C-alpha positions as CSV (number, residue, x, y, z in Angstrom):
1,M,-85.0,-135.7,-219.0
2,G,-84.7,-132.0,-218.3
3,D,-85.0,-132.5,-214.5
4,M,-82.2,-135.1,-214.6
5,Q,-79.8,-132.7,-216.4
6,V,-80.5,-129.9,-213.9
7,F,-79.7,-132.4,-211.1
8,L,-76.6,-134.0,-212.7
9,G,-75.1,-130.6,-213.9
10,P,-73.9,-129.4,-210.5
11,V,-72.9,-133.0,-209.4
12,I,-70.7,-133.5,-212.4
13,L,-69.2,-130.0,-211.9
14,C,-68.4,-130.7,-208.3
15,V,-66.9,-134.1,-209.1
16,G,-64.8,-132.6,-211.9
17,L,-63.4,-129.9,-209.7
18,F,-62.6,-132.4,-207.0
19,L,-60.8,-134.7,-209.4
20,I,-58.9,-131.7,-210.9
21,G,-57.9,-130.6,-207.4
22,W,-56.8,-134.1,-206.3
23,F,-54.8,-134.6,-209.5
24,Y,-53.1,-131.2,-209.1
25,D,-52.2,-132.1,-205.5
26,W,-50.9,-135.5,-206.6
27,I,-48.6,-134.0,-209.3
28,R,-47.4,-131.3,-206.9
29,G,-46.7,-133.9,-204.2
30,R,-44.6,-136.0,-206.6
31,R,-42.6,-132.9,-207.5
32,N,-42.1,-132.0,-203.9
33,K,-40.8,-135.5,-203.1
34,R,-38.3,-135.2,-205.9
35,D,-37.2,-131.8,-204.6
36,I,-36.9,-132.8,-201.0
37,E,-33.9,-135.1,-201.8
38,L,-31.5,-132.1,-202.4
39,P,-33.1,-129.0,-200.7
40,E,-29.9,-127.7,-199.1
41,R,-27.9,-127.5,-202.3
42,E,-30.6,-125.6,-204.1
43,D,-30.8,-123.0,-201.2
44,E,-27.0,-122.5,-201.3
45,G,-27.1,-122.0,-205.1
46,D,-29.8,-119.4,-204.8
47,R,-27.9,-117.3,-202.2
């Protein structure tokens, strides 16, 4: 039982970090697609 936890600990940690990174990229990608529609107007407003 102890050996199994020592083995699964790092595996679960890596999988968790991978899923968090993938989910973050997916959310950021959806936001970027929404922003790409009107990028020129936003640039003009900032200047």
